[in-house]
C-alpha positions in Angstrom: -107.3 -0.2 45.2 -103.6 0.2 44.5 -103.2 2.6 47.4 -104.5 -0.2 49.8 -101.8 -2.5 48.5 -99.1 0.2 48.9 -100.3 0.9 52.5 -100.1 -2.8 53.5 -96.6 -3.1 51.9 -95.5 0.0 53.8 -96.8 -1.4 57.1 -95.1 -4.7 56.4 -91.7 -3.0 55.9 -91.6 -1.2 59.2 -88.1 -1.6 60.6 -87.9 -3.4 63.9 -85.2 -3.2 66.5 -82.7 -6.0 66.4 -82.9 -8.5 69.2 -80.1 -10.6 70.7 -79.9 -14.0 72.4 -76.8 -14.9 74.3 -75.2 -18.3 73.7 -72.9 -18.5 76.8 -72.5 -16.8 80.1 -70.1 -13.9 79.9 -69.0 -10.7 81.6 -68.3 -7.3 79.9 -65.7 -5.3 81.7 -66.6 -2.1 79.8 -70.3 -1.8 80.6 -70.4 -4.1 83.6 -73.1 -6.4 82.2 -73.0 -9.9 83.5 -74.9 -12.6 81.6 -75.8 -15.4 84.1 -76.5 -19.0 83.1 -80.2 -18.3 83.6 -80.1 -15.5 81.1 -78.6 -17.7 78.3 -81.2 -18.1 75.6 -83.3 -15.1 76.8 -84.3 -12.7 74.0 -83.5 -9.0 74.6 -83.5 -5.8 72.6 -80.0 -5.1 71.5 -80.1 -1.4 72.2 -81.2 -2.0 75.8 -78.5 -4.6 76.4 -75.4 -2.7 75.3 -75.1 0.7 73.5 -71.6 -0.2 72.2 -72.8 -3.5 70.7 -75.8 -1.7 69.0 -73.6 1.1 67.6 -71.1 -1.5 66.2 -73.9 -3.6 64.7 -75.5 -0.5 63.0 -71.9 0.4 61.9 -72.1 3.8 63.6 -69.0 3.3 65.7 -65.8 1.2 65.5 -65.4 0.4 69.2 -65.4 -3.4 70.0 -67.8 -4.8 72.5 -66.7 -8.0 74.3 -70.3 -9.4 74.1 -70.5 -9.0 70.3 -69.4 -12.5 69.4 -71.2 -14.3 72.2 -74.7 -13.8 71.0 -77.0 -14.4 68.0 -79.0 -11.7 66.3 -82.4 -11.5 64.8 -82.8 -8.2 62.9 -86.0 -9.2 61.2 -88.0 -8.4 64.3 -89.8 -11.8 64.4 -89.2 -13.4 67.8 -92.4 -15.4 67.9 -94.9 -16.5 65.3 -98.5 -17.0 66.6 -97.3 -17.7 70.2 -94.5 -20.1 69.2 -90.8 -19.4 69.3 -89.2 -18.2 66.1 -87.6 -20.9 63.9 -83.8 -21.2 64.4 -83.3 -20.1 60.8 -84.2 -16.5 61.7 -81.4 -16.3 64.3 -77.9 -15.8 62.9 -74.5 -15.3 64.4 -73.2 -11.7 64.7 -71.6 -10.5 61.5 -67.8 -10.2 61.5 -67.4 -6.5 61.1 -63.9 -5.2 60.6 -62.6 -1.9 61.9 -62.2 1.1 59.6 
């Protein structure tokens, strides 16, 4: 009986990829990504959007990404709950990470 509870807890704690949602239209001169007005508010996986942004968020690298402060992040992995959009409380601004 205890092993069933442990298995369900382990399944619940699976780490999900962080997703981002852009707040404004912007252009990144380093990677060439252009966020259009139609893309604002669209949810994307952070690692697919910009490798530099993802590496900085995971604190693997110190290089700055110009897109870093123009989006909100949801690292809980919950983008929708039963077909509805996630509550705004799950989205937070990007953390202010300082260089080494």
